[in-house]
PLY file of the C-alpha trace (Angstrom):
ply
format ascii 1.0
element vertex 153
property float x
property float y
property float z
element edge 152
property int vertex1
property int vertex2
end_header
26.00 75.75 103.57
29.22 74.38 102.67
32.03 74.57 104.54
33.84 77.23 103.13
30.47 79.19 103.20
30.36 78.13 106.80
33.94 79.33 107.07
33.23 82.48 105.66
30.80 83.27 107.83
32.23 82.18 110.80
35.36 84.27 110.17
33.16 87.40 109.19
30.97 87.00 112.28
34.54 86.76 114.28
36.09 90.03 112.75
32.69 91.78 113.27
32.37 91.04 117.01
36.25 91.81 117.62
35.73 94.94 115.76
32.12 95.83 117.12
33.65 95.50 120.70
36.43 97.42 120.08
34.23 99.57 118.72
32.03 99.83 121.88
34.66 99.97 124.19
36.22 103.15 122.37
32.77 104.71 122.85
32.68 103.71 126.50
35.81 104.66 127.17
35.19 108.57 125.89
32.28 108.64 127.44
34.01 107.99 130.57
36.98 110.17 129.88
34.44 112.85 129.30
33.03 112.40 132.96
29.33 112.02 131.30
29.31 108.53 133.14
31.74 105.58 134.61
31.26 103.13 131.56
34.49 101.01 132.58
32.41 97.70 131.19
35.43 95.35 131.08
36.30 95.86 134.91
32.43 95.86 135.86
31.99 92.87 134.18
35.12 91.06 135.04
34.35 91.89 138.84
31.13 90.61 138.63
33.05 87.07 138.43
36.27 87.69 140.44
34.80 89.74 142.82
37.63 92.21 142.98
39.17 94.32 141.05
42.65 93.20 140.59
42.23 90.50 138.11
38.88 91.94 136.60
39.96 93.74 133.78
41.82 90.72 132.50
38.35 88.32 133.16
36.22 91.11 131.74
38.26 91.07 128.46
38.29 87.79 128.06
34.47 87.50 128.73
33.25 90.78 126.72
35.39 89.90 123.81
33.65 86.23 123.62
30.09 87.84 124.36
30.96 90.03 121.46
31.58 87.27 118.92
28.95 85.41 119.93
26.75 88.23 119.37
28.09 89.10 116.23
27.03 85.35 115.36
23.61 86.03 115.99
23.65 89.50 114.31
25.15 87.99 111.22
22.38 85.31 111.12
19.77 87.49 111.50
21.18 90.04 108.96
21.68 86.48 106.31
17.90 85.33 107.23
16.44 88.87 106.39
18.53 89.43 103.33
19.93 92.26 104.64
24.02 91.68 103.78
24.98 94.86 101.64
25.84 97.93 102.44
23.60 100.44 103.86
20.76 97.83 104.93
23.38 95.90 107.11
24.94 98.75 109.18
21.40 100.44 109.82
19.76 97.05 110.88
23.00 96.52 112.83
22.60 99.95 114.54
18.47 98.92 115.25
19.63 95.84 116.59
22.39 97.04 118.95
20.00 99.62 120.32
17.43 97.19 121.39
20.35 94.88 122.80
21.38 98.21 124.43
18.07 98.56 125.61
18.23 95.22 127.37
21.54 95.55 128.67
21.01 98.76 130.20
17.72 97.99 132.14
19.65 95.06 133.54
22.62 96.85 134.64
20.13 99.50 136.12
17.78 97.23 137.65
19.88 94.19 138.66
23.38 94.04 138.34
24.30 97.58 140.18
22.29 96.80 143.14
24.43 93.07 143.40
27.65 94.00 142.55
30.62 93.03 144.68
32.45 96.42 144.29
30.53 99.71 145.62
32.14 101.90 142.79
29.75 99.93 140.42
26.78 99.56 142.65
24.98 102.93 141.44
23.79 102.77 137.85
21.62 105.71 136.79
20.55 107.51 133.60
23.83 108.59 132.16
25.24 104.71 132.61
21.84 103.55 130.76
22.50 105.88 128.01
25.97 105.17 127.50
25.80 101.26 127.35
22.84 101.93 124.43
25.04 104.57 122.37
27.93 101.92 122.94
25.91 98.88 121.48
24.22 101.09 118.84
27.82 101.70 117.60
29.05 97.83 118.08
25.88 96.95 116.12
26.67 99.47 113.20
30.07 98.32 113.01
29.10 94.37 112.89
26.78 95.75 110.50
29.59 97.70 108.34
31.59 94.32 108.52
28.88 91.83 107.26
27.88 94.70 104.85
31.85 94.81 103.13
32.28 90.92 103.83
32.02 88.33 100.80
28.70 86.42 101.99
0 1
1 2
2 3
3 4
4 5
5 6
6 7
7 8
8 9
9 10
10 11
11 12
12 13
13 14
14 15
15 16
16 17
17 18
18 19
19 20
20 21
21 22
22 23
23 24
24 25
25 26
26 27
27 28
28 29
29 30
30 31
31 32
32 33
33 34
34 35
35 36
36 37
37 38
38 39
39 40
40 41
41 42
42 43
43 44
44 45
45 46
46 47
47 48
48 49
49 50
50 51
51 52
52 53
53 54
54 55
55 56
56 57
57 58
58 59
59 60
60 61
61 62
62 63
63 64
64 65
65 66
66 67
67 68
68 69
69 70
70 71
71 72
72 73
73 74
74 75
75 76
76 77
77 78
78 79
79 80
80 81
81 82
82 83
83 84
84 85
85 86
86 87
87 88
88 89
89 90
90 91
91 92
92 93
93 94
94 95
95 96
96 97
97 98
98 99
99 100
100 101
101 102
102 103
103 104
104 105
105 106
106 107
107 108
108 109
109 110
110 111
111 112
112 113
113 114
114 115
115 116
116 117
117 118
118 119
119 120
120 121
121 122
122 123
123 124
124 125
125 126
126 127
127 128
128 129
129 130
130 131
131 132
132 133
133 134
134 135
135 136
136 137
137 138
138 139
139 140
140 141
141 142
142 143
143 144
144 145
145 146
146 147
147 148
148 149
149 150
150 151
151 152
């Protein structure tokens, strides 16, 4: 792969990851504001590491943004390897990968993380939390796929 092609790939994955992460957080925010589930992923993730709410948002934001970019690189690699870099196939593949990714995250949240979370407010993760994270990850994947589909890869 040439240097310009590598830079194009990395820039596409960076933009896709950031936009996908923002879209995912927006979905989780709407779900939380609607009262369907307590889906504050940034604070929950950050407080896993800080053990407190005070600095959890800042740490969680950095962790989630970094993860969004890393996973966008993985999603983009899969799309390129399979030859699905055009719309609408890239968005559909991204949504499908997001569904699988969301299932794994949801199972981990419900079975492992909630029981051991240092903040009491995140000690329970039921069906609504699991479903909200699946929806968030599907949206993340679809946005990543959309960006890959419109990018000049």
